[in-house]
N, C-alpha and C positions, 0 to 999 in steps of 0.2 A: 587759064586766068592767072594773074600774078597776085599773090597773097601780100596784102600791106599790113605792116605791124604799126600799131597805134602807139605813140609814146604819150604818156600824160604829163611828164615833168622831165626837167633836164637829166635828173638822176636816173631816169630809166633809159637814156640814151646809151649807146655803147661808148666806151672810152675813147674810141677813134672812129670817126665816121667817114664815108666816101661820098661822092658827089651825089649819087643817088639818094642816100639817106638825107643829106642836106637839103636836097630838093623837096623831099616829102616833110620834113621837119618845118622848113620855112614857106612851105607851099609855093614854090617858085619854080620856073622852068629851067633847063639845063643851061641855057645861054645865061640867065641871070646868076646862077650859082657859080658858073665858071668866072664871071665878071667880078663878083665879089671876092673870089679867091685871087684872080690876077690882080685886082685893085689893091689887095692887101687889107680890105675892110674885115676880111675874116682870115685869121692866121691859118696857115697850112704848111705841109712839108710833102716832099716826094719820097716815094720808095719806087726806085727805078722809074717807070712812066705813070704810076699810079699816084693820084692826089689823095692825102689823108688829112682830116681835119679834127684837131683835139675837141673833145666835148666842151672844154672850157672855154675854147675859142668862139663856139657858137654862143654860151653864155653870155661872154664879155661883148660880143656884137650885139646881142639883144638888149643888154643892159646900156649900151652906148646910144642906141636908136631910141630907147625909151626915155632917155635922161633929158 
């Protein structure tokens, strides 16, 4: 069984997230997470083939959709 980390605030998130953490934080599926990144709604960068999302990009996204 896979252990799930519970984040209670943005400050508890790692500085840089991967898609799996983004999925857990936003409670969305893999396709939705990749679509948010692909569309530019959530800023990201690549290191080789891996996608990384800055913690601040998630905070910015949440602030924009709440406004």
